[in-house]
C-alpha positions in Angstrom: -11.1 -39.2 -24.3 -9.5 -38.4 -20.7 -6.7 -35.9 -20.5 -3.8 -35.8 -20.9 -1.5 -34.5 -18.0 2.1 -34.2 -18.7 5.4 -33.3 -16.7 8.3 -32.3 -19.0 11.0 -30.6 -19.8 14.2 -33.7 -18.0 14.5 -32.6 -20.6 12.4 -30.9 -23.9 13.4 -32.6 -27.0 12.2 -35.8 -25.3 9.1 -33.4 -23.9 8.7 -32.8 -28.3 9.2 -35.8 -28.9 6.0 -36.9 -26.3 3.8 -34.4 -27.7 3.9 -35.3 -30.8 3.9 -38.9 -30.4 0.7 -38.3 -28.3 -0.4 -37.1 -31.0 0.4 -38.9 -33.8 -1.0 -41.6 -32.0 -4.2 -39.6 -30.6 -5.5 -38.3 -33.7 -7.6 -39.5 -36.5 -6.2 -40.4 -40.5 -7.6 -37.4 -41.8 -9.0 -35.4 -39.1 -7.7 -32.0 -37.2 -8.8 -32.7 -33.9 -5.7 -33.9 -31.4 -6.5 -34.6 -27.7 -5.4 -32.5 -25.0 -2.7 -31.9 -23.3 -2.0 -29.8 -20.8 2.0 -29.5 -20.3 4.2 -28.6 -17.6 8.3 -28.3 -18.0 9.8 -28.1 -14.9 13.2 -26.8 -14.5 16.0 -30.1 -15.8 18.8 -28.4 -13.9 16.8 -27.8 -10.0 15.2 -31.5 -10.9 18.9 -33.0 -11.5 19.9 -31.4 -8.3 17.8 -32.6 -6.7 19.0 -35.9 -7.4 22.9 -35.7 -7.5 21.7 -35.2 -4.3 19.4 -37.3 -3.5 17.1 -35.1 -1.6 14.1 -37.9 -2.2 11.5 -35.6 0.1 11.9 -32.0 -2.0 11.9 -33.9 -4.9 8.8 -36.0 -4.2 7.2 -32.9 -3.2 8.5 -30.8 -6.1 6.8 -33.3 -9.2 3.4 -33.8 -6.2 3.6 -30.1 -7.0 3.2 -30.3 -10.9 0.9 -32.8 -10.7 -1.7 -31.1 -8.3 -1.0 -27.8 -11.0 -1.8 -30.7 -13.8 -5.0 -31.6 -11.9 -6.3 -28.4 -11.0 -5.5 -27.3 -14.7 -8.4 -30.2 -15.7 -5.9 -33.4 -16.2 -7.3 -36.3 -15.9 -4.4 -38.3 -15.1 -0.1 -37.7 -15.7 2.7 -38.9 -17.2 6.6 -37.9 -16.2 8.5 -37.9 -19.7 11.4 -38.8 -18.2 13.1 -42.2 -16.5 15.7 -40.6 -13.5 12.2 -38.9 -11.9 11.5 -43.1 -11.4 13.6 -43.4 -9.0 10.5 -41.6 -6.2 7.5 -42.6 -8.4 6.3 -44.9 -5.8 6.1 -42.7 -3.1 5.1 -39.9 -6.2 2.2 -42.3 -7.0 0.1 -42.3 -3.3 0.8 -38.1 -3.1 -0.9 -37.4 -6.7 -4.4 -36.1 -6.5 -4.5 -38.6 -10.4 -3.3 -41.6 -12.0 0.3 -41.7 -12.8 1.3 -43.9 -15.7 4.3 -45.3 -15.3 7.6 -45.9 -17.5 9.0 -48.7 -16.1 6.2 -50.8 -15.9 4.6 -49.9 -19.7 8.9 -50.9 -19.8 8.5 -54.5 -18.1 5.3 -54.5 -20.0 6.6 -54.5 -23.1 9.8 -56.3 -22.7 7.7 -59.5 -21.4 5.8 -58.9 -24.6 9.2 -59.4 -27.0 10.1 -62.5 -24.4 13.3 -61.1 -23.0 14.9 -63.3 -20.0 18.1 -60.4 -19.3 18.2 -57.0 -20.4 21.4 -54.4 -20.4 20.1 -50.1 -19.1 21.9 -47.4 -20.7 20.9 -44.0 -18.7 21.8 -41.3 -16.5 24.2 -42.5 -14.5 21.6 -42.0 -11.2 19.1 -44.2 -13.4 22.3 -47.1 -13.9 24.0 -46.7 -11.0 20.3 -46.3 -9.0 18.9 -49.3 -11.5 14.6 -48.9 -10.4 14.5 -51.2 -12.9 16.0 -54.4 -11.7 12.9 -55.6 -9.1 10.2 -55.1 -10.7 12.0 -56.9 -13.7 13.2 -59.7 -11.5 10.0 -60.0 -9.7 9.1 -60.8 -14.0 12.0 -63.7 -13.9 14.0 -60.6 -16.2 17.5 -59.7 -15.7 18.7 -56.1 -15.4 22.8 -55.4 -15.9 24.0 -52.0 -16.4 27.2 -51.1 -18.3 30.3 -50.8 -16.6 31.8 -48.2 -15.1 34.0 -46.2 -17.3 31.1 -46.7 -19.9 28.4 -45.2 -17.4 30.3 -42.3 -17.2 30.3 -41.9 -20.8 27.2 -42.5 -21.7 26.4 -40.1 -19.1 28.7 -37.0 -20.2 27.3 -37.6 -24.1 23.7 -37.3 -22.3 24.2 -34.3 -20.6 26.7 -32.7 -23.2 25.3 -33.3 -26.5 21.9 -35.2 -26.5 20.4 -33.6 -23.7 21.3 -29.8 -25.7 19.9 -31.6 -29.3 23.3 -31.9 -29.9 23.4 -35.3 -31.9 25.9 -36.1 -33.5 28.0 -39.8 -35.8 30.7 -40.0 -32.7 28.7 -40.2 -30.0 26.4 -42.9 -31.9 29.2 -44.9 -32.4 30.5 -45.1 -29.1 26.8 -45.4 -27.3 27.0 -48.9 -29.5 29.8 -50.1 -28.9 29.3 -50.3 -25.4 26.4 -52.2 -26.4 28.9 -54.3 -28.1 31.0 -54.6 -25.2 27.8 -55.0 -22.9 26.7 -58.1 -25.5 29.8 -60.0 -24.8 30.3 -59.8 -21.0 27.0 -59.9 -20.2 25.1 -62.0 -22.3 22.4 -60.1 -23.2 19.4 -59.8 -25.6 17.9 -56.8 -25.1 18.7 -52.9 -24.5 16.6 -50.4 -22.4 17.0 -47.1 -23.7 16.7 -45.5 -20.4 17.1 -42.0 -21.0 14.0 -40.6 -23.1 16.5 -38.2 -24.7 18.5 -42.2 -26.3 15.7 -43.0 -29.0 17.5 -39.6 -30.6 19.9 -40.7 -31.4 19.5 -44.7 -31.8 16.8 -45.8 -33.1 18.5 -49.8 -34.0 21.3 -51.9 -33.1 23.1 -53.4 -36.1 24.0 -56.5 -34.1 20.0 -57.1 -34.5 19.4 -57.2 -30.3 16.7 -55.1 -29.9 16.5 -51.8 -28.7 13.7 -50.9 -26.0 12.5 -47.1 -26.7 11.2 -46.0 -23.6 9.0 -42.6 -25.1 7.8 -44.8 -27.5 6.7 -47.4 -24.9 5.7 -45.2 -22.9 3.7 -43.5 -24.9 1.5 -46.5 -25.3 1.3 -46.4 -22.2 -0.3 -42.4 -22.0 -2.1 -43.7 -24.7 -4.1 -46.3 -24.0 -4.7 -45.0 -20.9 -6.1 -41.6 -22.6 -8.9 -43.8 -24.7 -10.4 -46.1 -21.4 
């Protein structure tokens, strides 16, 4: 089995979720055996600061340096356990010494398999406004739409002040579901990308029946498949 490298810390709560999901997926029933996983936990404030200032060269260099460190530690491939840094994923992949598993590609495969045609995208302001999901999805005939500006601000504020810190509140969950309801009414979406790996920690299902694409679970499936070879 290939050794797994993870760029984590973006944020810590979702990194824990990744780690546990990978272990559970690769552990045989009744066995204590577990895959080898190397985690490089980076400073989320540093990364988000580079994104906010649109310092793409520095962000790329930071991520490539961490992947090189994972490679030196023995990782055969790597994944970035967050959506927002995928803004520069193609640039990072071009310079990385080992293969990378993309959260965007994995999510696109899941959306296609589910037969979705028009999906909403929830995430940080950076992810929603850059909307790097849209081009590859459009190439496969799937439209990606984002919430109204006020709702984008609400989602980002709740992520940064609560969910990234491990604070889960029922009223925030209801607020996020209300955003999805408004998008369904206005945009006619048939699915929602939970485009921040912390969002699945608060949103597990939509009462409206609209499927939620859990990018953490989807990405982990891709990582597990690659590890198995």
